[in-house]
C-alpha positions in Angstrom: 0.0 0.0 0.0 2.1 2.5 -1.2 1.0 6.0 0.0 2.9 9.1 -0.9 3.3 12.7 -0.3 4.4 14.4 -3.1 6.6 18.0 -2.0 8.0 20.7 -3.3 8.2 24.5 -3.8 5.7 25.9 -6.2 6.7 25.4 -9.7 8.5 22.1 -8.9 6.5 19.8 -11.0 4.0 18.2 -7.9 1.5 18.1 -10.6 3.0 16.8 -13.2 4.8 14.3 -11.4 1.5 13.2 -10.4 0.0 13.1 -13.7 3.4 10.9 -14.9 2.1 8.7 -12.0 -1.5 9.1 -13.7 -0.9 8.3 -16.9 1.4 5.3 -16.3 -1.1 3.7 -14.0 -3.7 4.1 -17.1 -1.5 2.2 -19.7 -1.9 -0.3 -17.5 -5.2 -0.4 -17.3 -6.4 0.6 -13.8 -8.5 3.3 -11.8 -8.1 6.7 -11.7 -9.6 9.0 -8.9 -8.1 13.0 -8.3 -9.6 16.3 -7.8 -7.5 17.7 -10.8 -8.9 19.2 -14.0 -7.7 16.8 -16.6 -7.9 16.3 -20.1 -8.0 12.7 -20.8 -7.2 13.1 -24.5 -3.7 14.8 -23.7 -2.8 11.9 -21.8 -0.9 9.7 -24.4 -3.5 7.3 -24.7 -5.0 6.1 -28.1 -7.5 8.3 -29.3 -10.1 5.3 -30.0 -9.5 4.4 -25.9 -13.2 3.6 -24.3 -11.7 1.6 -21.2 -9.9 4.8 -19.1 -11.9 5.0 -15.6 -11.0 8.8 -14.5 -13.2 9.6 -11.4 -13.1 13.4 -10.7 -13.9 13.7 -6.9 -14.4 17.7 -5.5 -11.9 20.0 -4.7 -12.5 19.6 -1.2 -13.6 15.6 -0.9 -15.8 14.7 1.8 -15.8 11.0 3.3 -18.9 10.1 1.5 -17.5 11.0 -2.0 -14.7 9.2 -1.3 -16.5 6.0 -0.1 -18.5 6.1 -3.7 -15.1 5.3 -5.4 -15.7 2.4 -4.5 -12.8 -0.7 -4.7 -9.9 0.2 -6.6 -9.9 -2.6 -8.6 -12.2 -5.7 -9.0 -10.5 -8.7 -8.8 -10.9 -11.8 -6.7 -8.0 -10.9 -4.3 -6.0 -8.5 -3.3 -3.1 -7.0 -5.6 -1.2 -4.0 -4.8 -0.1 -4.1 -9.0 -4.0 -3.3 -9.9 -4.5 -0.9 -7.3 -6.4 1.9 -8.1 -4.6 6.1 -8.0 -6.4 8.5 -6.1 -4.2 12.0 -6.2 -5.8 14.8 -4.3 -4.0 18.4 -4.5 -3.9 21.6 -2.0 -4.4 18.8 0.7 -3.6 22.1 3.4 -6.7 23.7 2.6 -8.7 21.1 3.7 -7.2 18.3 6.1 -5.3 20.6 8.8 -5.0 20.6 12.6 -8.0 22.8 13.0 -10.4 20.7 11.4 -9.5 17.6 12.8 -12.4 18.1 15.3 -14.9 18.2 12.6 -16.6 15.0 12.4 -16.5 14.5 8.3 -12.5 15.0 8.9 -12.5 12.0 11.1 -14.3 10.3 8.4 -11.7 10.9 6.1 -8.5 9.7 7.9 -10.6 6.6 8.5 -11.0 6.1 4.8 -7.6 7.0 4.6 -6.4 4.8 6.8 -8.5 2.0 5.0 -7.3 2.9 1.6 -5.1 -0.3 1.4 -8.3 -2.5 1.9 -10.1 -0.4 -0.8 -7.5 -1.4 -2.8 -6.2 2.5 -3.8 -3.2 4.2 -3.5 -3.0 7.6 -2.5 -1.1 10.3 -3.7 -1.1 14.1 -1.4 0.3 17.0 -2.9 1.5 19.6 -0.6 4.3 22.4 -0.5 6.3 21.1 2.8 5.9 18.2 4.6 6.5 20.2 7.9 3.1 22.3 7.3 0.7 18.9 7.4 -0.7 17.6 10.6 1.1 15.4 12.9 -1.3 12.9 12.7 -1.4 12.8 9.3 1.8 12.6 8.9 2.3 9.4 11.2 -0.6 7.6 10.2 -1.5 8.3 6.1 1.9 8.0 4.2 4.9 5.8 3.9 6.3 7.4 0.9 8.3 10.9 0.5 8.6 12.2 -2.3 10.8 15.2 -3.2 10.2 17.4 -6.5 12.8 19.7 -8.6 13.0 21.2 -12.3 16.0 20.9 -13.7 15.9 24.0 -16.4 16.2 26.2 -13.0 19.9 24.7 -12.4 22.2 26.5 -14.5 25.8 25.1 -14.9 28.3 27.8 -16.5 25.6 29.8 -17.8 24.1 26.8 -19.9 20.0 26.2 -19.2 19.4 22.3 -19.0 16.3 20.5 -20.8 13.1 21.3 -19.0 12.9 18.3 -17.1 10.8 17.5 -13.7 12.3 15.1 -11.8 10.4 13.4 -8.6 12.7 11.0 -6.0 11.0 8.8 -3.9 12.0 7.7 -0.6 10.7 5.2 1.6 10.0 6.7 4.9 8.7 10.0 6.3 11.7 12.5 5.0 14.6 12.6 2.3 16.5 10.7 5.2 14.9 7.4 3.8 15.8 5.1 1.7 15.8 5.7 -2.1 13.6 3.8 -3.7 13.2 5.8 -7.6 12.7 8.6 -9.2 10.1 9.8 -12.1 11.3 11.7 -15.1 8.7 13.9 -16.8 8.8 16.4 -19.5 6.5 19.7 -20.0 4.4 18.0 -22.5 2.0 16.8 -19.4 1.5 20.3 -19.1 -1.5 19.9 -21.9 -2.9 17.2 -19.7 -3.8 19.2 -16.9 -5.0 22.4 -15.6 -1.9 24.0 -14.1 -3.5 27.0 -12.7 -6.7 25.5 -11.4 -8.3 27.1 -8.1 -9.6 24.9 -5.8 -13.2 25.8 -4.1 -15.6 25.1 -1.5 -18.0 24.5 -4.0 -21.4 25.8 -2.0 -24.6 27.9 -3.5 -26.1 30.3 -1.4 -29.7 30.6 -2.1 -31.8 33.4 -1.7 -34.2 32.7 2.0 -31.8 29.8 2.5 -29.5 31.0 5.6 -27.2 27.8 4.9 -25.2 27.2 1.8 -26.1 24.6 -0.4 -23.5 21.9 -0.4 -23.0 21.4 -4.8 -19.8 19.0 -4.4 -20.2 16.1 -6.2 -17.8 13.0 -7.8 -18.3 12.7 -11.7 -16.5 10.9 -14.7 -14.4 12.1 -17.3 -15.3 10.8 -20.9 -12.9 8.6 -22.5 -10.8 9.6 -25.5 -12.9 7.9 -27.8 -16.0 10.3 -26.7 -13.7 13.5 -26.7 -11.4 12.8 -30.0 -11.7 8.8 -31.1 -15.4 9.0 -32.8 -14.8 12.1 -34.7 -12.0 11.0 -36.2 -13.4 7.6 -37.2 -16.2 9.5 -38.9 -13.5 11.2 -40.8 -12.0 7.9 -41.5 -14.7 6.8 -43.6 -15.5 9.7 -45.4 -11.9 9.8 -46.3 -12.3 5.7 -47.5 -14.9 6.7 -49.8 -12.6 9.3 -51.6 -10.5 7.1 -52.1 -12.7 4.7 -53.4 -14.0 7.2 -56.2 -10.4 8.2 -56.4 -9.6 4.4 -57.5 -12.6 4.4 -60.5 -10.1 5.7 -62.9 -7.3 3.5 -62.3 -9.5 0.5 -62.0 -10.3 1.4 -65.8 -6.9 2.1 -67.1 -5.7 -1.4 -65.5 -8.6 -2.8 -67.3 -7.6 -1.6 -70.2 -3.9 -2.4 -70.3 -5.2 -6.0 -68.9 -6.4 -6.8 -72.5 -4.4 -4.5 -74.9 -0.9 -5.7 -75.8 2.0 -4.0 -74.2 3.8 -3.9 -77.1 3.2 -3.3 -80.9 4.1 -6.6 -82.6 6.8 -5.4 -84.8 8.7 -4.3 -81.6 8.2 -7.4 -79.9 10.7 -10.0 -79.7 11.3 -12.2 -83.0 12.8 -15.8 -83.2 16.4 -15.8 -84.7 16.1 -17.1 -88.7 18.9 -19.6 -88.9 20.2 -19.9 -92.5 22.6 -22.8 -93.5 24.6 -22.6 -96.1 24.7 -25.2 -98.9 28.1 -27.0 -99.7 
């Protein structure tokens, strides 16, 4: 049950590192849930993919929103390699020490504590792990990820390429055991909203003192629904054009088939042998 806290300063690539994990999980056919605004058609999947399962939970999810996710996979038994991926950003705005007495926050904590039994791996994004509640740090994650951006490091005035590197450690900090790194390129910027603002998502109605909670999860459409089905229609139209274009070539082929390739007097003639009489 690898649960990760993904840390780094502003612009260091926390979001793109998590998009890297989402992309890899989709390539493996695993389920995805996140509170990020993403564009599935830009995640490198086939335009005709109809199986991508991506659930958008509210910006500040409740315990009931996570319960609606169900199991991360539906295999007969536990299989950590098939666990779903839950990516949550801006957790400090809705998981902080001042709110732990809230009943729903306690339910959230309970859900995260049982995430493995629900077959989900969780990625928490935060600028600095030290700002998190101590109870949160001690119980909810076992992997620490530090993100950095190479193009901000200049050597002899030479600017490196735009690469985002996330180093993962087994433990609560960089002092833990090093377990690997994820390298991402800027192309994944097109896969999610880098300027997303996280909101409470409540509505105030006239003559109502209490705001109405509008939060609810929903499912993203697959790349086929967003793009692929339109390409299929275009392909059908193109194939018809190709068929029409083949008509004159077919006629020319049939003509050439029954017409001698060369005129007789240009063709091959058997040599005539003459024998001189003695």
